[in-house]
N, C-alpha and C positions, 0 to 999 in steps of 0.2 A: 588724898588720895585711897580708893577704893580700889584694890583690884579685881582683875575679873580675866579667863581667859577668852573674851570677848572684847577686841580693841571696840572704844566707840569711833562714833562717824568723823569724830575731831581728830584723833588717832591718825587712823588707818581709812581714807575714803577711797581709796581705789579696791582694796581689799573687798569694803562693804559691797563696792558696786559686781567687783565681780561671783563674792557670795550670793546677791539674788539673783542675776546674772540666770548662776545655775540654778536654782531652786526655781525658776519660771520656766525651765526648758524641759525640767524633770517632773514639774507638774503639765505639763503640755505633752511631755510623750506616753505618761501616764493614763491623759484625758484618751489620748488617741488609741492607746493598747483594750483599752476598757471599747471603744466605738465600735472597732475589730472585730473584737471578741462577739459583741454583740448582735452582729451582721451576719457571722458563720454560723446562727442557730438556724439560720434561716435555710444551708444546705447540708442542712445535720442527715447522713447516710446517702447521699444525690455529691457526686463527685462534679465539683463547678464546672467541669469540661463534656460532661454529659450531655446528649441536645436529641429528642425524639426524632425520631422518621423511618421513612417508607420508603423502601426501593422498591421500585417497579423493573420492569424488564419489558420494553414495544419493540413490534417487528412490522418495516416496512418492505414492500414487496414492488417491484415497478417487474415491464417486462419492452423490454425494449429490442430492435430488429440494430443488431451491425450494420455499419456502417460502410468496412472495408478489409478487405480480406487479405489475406501475409502468407505466402508461401514462398515456400527455401527451395531453389534451382540450383544446378552446380554442374560440373562435369569437370574430369580426368583422362589426364592421357600417362601411359608409360612408350619412356624412350630410352634409348642407352646412352643419354648423355640429360643434365638438368637442362640445357638451356632448350635443347627441342620438345620438352615436356612441356616446360613454358611458353614458348611461340605456340603450340598445337591449344591447350588450354585457354589462354588468353584470346589466339582469337575465337574462339568458341563463345567464350562469355563475352568479349565485341560484339560477335552478331549479338547473344540475345540481349544484351546493353540497346542494340541499335532497333533492335521488330520492337521490340518494348514501347520506346518512345516514340517510333513512327505509327504503329499500330492501335497503340490502345493509349499514347500520350501521357504513356508514365513519368511523371517526372526525376531528374538526376537523385533529386536528396529524398525521393522512394525509394531509390535502389542501394542499399551494400553490404559491403563483402563480408562473412561472417568469420567466413573462416578461409586458410589459407597457407597449405602443408606440400612438400618437399621433401622425401623420404627415398633411401634406398629397397628394393623390392627384393627377394629372395624366395627359390623352389629350397623343399629341404626332401635329398635322398640320402640312402643309407653311407655315401660319400662326405658326407656334410651334407653344407649348405652349397646353393648356387643362385649367381648374379643373374638376376632376370634383367635389370634397369632400375631409373628411376623413375619415379612416382610421384606425378604435381594434382594436384586437389584442391579447387577451388568452387566454394557457394556463395549466392547471395544472396538474401533474404528482398522478396518484391515485396511491397504495399501498394496495395490494387484497391484503387479507391471508389472503382465504379464494381462492386460483387457482382453484377450479371457476367464480369468480361472475364473472372477469376479460371472456369473452365477451360476458355479459350488463354489463357497466358500458360494453363499447363501443357494443354493442345500441340504451343510452339514452341515448348521446352523440347516436345516429343519432336519435332521434326529437326528439327535444330538437331536431334539425336546424343540432346544431353542425360547419362547414366542420372547424375541423381535427384528427385525431385521429392521433397517431401514440407510435412509440415506446414500443410493449409490449416491454416485457424483464421474463424470470421471472429471480431472483435467490432467496439465500439470507441470509436477513433475517442472522443474526450465525453468519458465515461462519467466526466463531475456530476453533468447538466441533473444526468438518471439518480444519481447515488446522493446530491443534493435535494431530490424529489422524496426519494427512498426512507432518507433522512425522518423531513418532515412529519409522514407516514409514520415513521415509528416511533419520534413524537408525541403526535397527538394520540397514536393506540398507548403509551405509557401514561400520557395522562388520566385517559377514558376510563384505563383499569383503576390507576389511586383513588379519583375521585366516586368510581363505584365500590372499592376496598372504604376508604373512608369514612362514606355514607353506608355502610354496614357496622361498621366499630364504632360510629360516631362520633367523628374527629373529627376536624377542620385541616385541608393541605397548606403551607406556607410558603417559601418561595424556595427554589430549585437549592438542594446544597451539593449537588456532584452530575457529573453527566460522562460516559461512556460511551463509547459504541463499537462497535465491530461489524464488518459485510463481507460479503460473497459473491461470486459472478461463478456463475453456470451454464455452460453453451455447448452445445454439442453440434456440428455439420453435417450435415446427411450427401452419403456419395450412392446418386443412381447409379453409376457404375464402377468398379472400381480403379483404379491408377494402373492395379498391376494389370490389369485386361485390354489396355489402351494399344498396346504395342510399342511403348514408349521406348526410343534408344536406336531404333529404326536408324532412323536418320531421313530426311526427307520423308518419309511416308506422311502422306495427309491420312490423320485422324480424326471420327470423332470425336469433338471434345464432349468432354464428361459433364450430366447434368449435374449440379451440386445445388441443392438446395440452403441454403442462407438459417434458416431456421433464428433460432431470435432466444436471449438470454435473460437470465432473474435475477435481476440486482437485488440485493436482500443488505439491507442494512438492521442489526438488532443495536437496539439504545437503551441504555440501563439508567433509567434517572432515581435520583432520590429525593425526597421534600421532605421540607420540613413539615412535624405536626406540630399544627398551635392547638 
């Protein structure tokens, strides 16, 4: 019998099968590595994640007329006890809410309390602090849906003797409608810029890779008569309602669009 380090098929079939499988796996692995190595030459000097893009900013503007007015109205009372001060403030605010509903049809959901405070108040002298009483203040924000009534609402507050009147602003109840329009203009503006630039440099635009936006609203109501000159706080005195211009708001959307370059 001939001696050999490699057992014959008849002597160890299982060993021969395992060795054969191992050789096949090794050949496949080496072949796959060779193919991958060849493909990698296509990316020499270029990162596989690199992408040629162009980023353009477009601006869209829409001019809108405000459709609601907001104003803060309130009062305060100083009494020797908290309960008396609260009673006076409650009466004034209740009268205000009643007249707002009756005269201007303002709904309850358009009137909300924005602050309510009660605290002791003192005077100061050389002898120290002197207790004056308890001050209670309450302010409500009123949403006026008929903007032409804004001046009359302010005049009503003066007639009722309210001491705190301010924060008048005109705004748009649902600005998303105008924002969407401005967004469309901004995107179109960005596209036009990108197409012009692509033509200049001799490339073609592909799909949109990324998109971001920012926005802004600017508006300034104009008073024909200053509130401070209306005699507000006299109580019961009928004063002319201030003429207030609603003005307009510019809703602006800035869109930054990144295009793929083909």
